[in-house]
N, C-alpha and C positions, 0 to 999 in steps of 0.2 A: 503411509501418510506421515509427513512430518508437520507438526503444528507448533508455532511459536506465538501463542496467544492471539494476536491479531493477524498473523500471516500464516498461511498454510501452503504446503507443497504436497500434491497428490498426483501421482502419475496418471490417474484416471480423470483428472480435471485439468484441462488445457495442457496436457502432456507434462505436468509437473511444474508449470510456471507458478511462481509465487503469487498467490491471490489473497485478498482479504478473507479471513476465516468466515465461513458460512455463505460465501458468494462465489461467483465466477469472474469477479473483477480483478484483473491483474494489478498488482501494486505499481508496476511500471506505468500504468495509465495515469495514476495520480502524479507521478513525476513528469510525465509528458504534458499534462495540463499546466502544471506550475512552470515548466520550462517554456511553454507556449504563451506565457503571460496571462493565463486564465487563473481565476481565484479558486481557493479551496471550496468556496460556496458553489461556484460553477460546477466543479467536479461532483460535489454532493448532490446537486440538483439533477445532474445527468445520470448519476448512479445511486439511486435512492436505497439500494440494498446495503450500501456502505454507511455505517454510522459515523458521525463526526468524531466521536471518541476514538474509533478505530484509525481514522486517517491521521488525527493528531498524534496518536501513539506511534504510528509508523514514522512520522516526521521527527518526533522526539528521539526515537531509536536511531534513525539515520544521523541525526545531529550528534548524538552521543558517540557514534562510531567515528564520524568525521573528526570530532574534537579530541578523541583519544588516540588517533592514529598518528604516528610520526610522519612528518612531511619529508 
């Protein structure tokens, strides 16, 4: 199992799909919600096992990656 604080990868959980640590909720689901014009609160309401801090941390990490990568 690979764990990066708020994101975990475990071949025994959803075949290794990155999920929020301590849940079976794929990180991709959060991105799909936001892409579909749904709010962070909508996502959190639908997936109560994910804590707000986890979701915000993932978004901050993705932002940092995007801002530091050359275009």
